[in-house]
N, C-alpha and C positions, 0 to 999 in steps of 0.2 A: 228489347231495347226501350230508350224511352225515344221522344221526337227526334235530340241530337245529343250524341253523348261527348264525353270530354274524355281529351286524352293527355295526360302531362306529362310535359317535354323533359327527360332527363330518368323517367321513372319508370317502372315496370306497369302496364295499365291490363287489368281483368278488364275483359269484354265478354258480354253475356248475353243470351238471346234464352227470352223467356217466354216460355207457355207456348210451344212449339207444337201445332195441332191438324190434325188433318182436314185439310179445307173442305170436304164434303160430309164427314161424320162427325166433326168436332172432338173426336176424341185427342188423347195426349201423345206424340209422338216422344215414343223415348228408346225407340233405335236406329234411330238418323244419320247418318253421315252428314254432318256439318261442317263447313268451313268459310272461312274468310280470306278477302283478298283486298289489301289496303290500297288505295289509288291516292295519288294528289290529283287535284283539277284537270289536270291534261290527261289522266289517266293513265300515270305511269306509274309501275308497282313501286312502295315506300322502301327503302333499303333498309336493311339489316334486322330481317327477319324472314324466312322461308317460306315463302306464298306457293299456293294455297294454307293456311294456317288452320290446324283443325282446332274445332269446339269440341270437348270433351260431354258428354252424357253427364250429369250428376246424379250418383246413386238416390232412387226412392224417390226422387222431384217428378215434377209433373210434368215433364217437357223443356226444362231448364239445361242449356247446353253452356259451359264458358271454357274458358283459355286467358289464360296470361300473354300478354306480347312482351318483349324483350324490352328492357331498358332503352337500350342503344337505337332505334328505331330512327331513322330522320325523317323527324316531324318539326314545322317550327312553328311557334306561340304567332297563335293571329288566323291560322290558314284551316281552312277546309278541309279535309279529307272525305275518302268515301271508301265504307267497307262494302264490299259486293258479295253477299252472303249467299250460299247455297247449300239446302237442306234436303238430301235425298231418303227416303224411308219408302221400301214396296214396290219398288219402279216410278215412283210418283217422284219427280224433282222440283222444287221449289225457288224462287229466287228473290233477293232485296237488295236495295243499293240505299245502305244507311250512311248521313252525314256524323262525323265526328270533328269537334273544333278541337283544335289544338292550344293549349295554355300553360303556361307557367305556376306551378302550384305554388302554394302560401301557407303559412303558418296559422 
């Protein structure tokens, strides 16, 4: 994921974690359980999706996990939301808090 991801209001949004690696060995983690919960600035779960939301491993990739959020999630243009991302593999768990900016799409 880049520094700040963009979520388009009223659209399905693909979210992706790229290059998940073991923190010690650097090996790609291709068998992890990866989930995301999207929260507003107050820490409340965004409506319109079931959380935690699972990101599925992309076959034959190096640590890429992806999922598509519903078009009807309760986001408002101009607000920042935070993805709480958890990845677990082999008894090891990693956590990130990632900013997402909601925007209205344009042509």
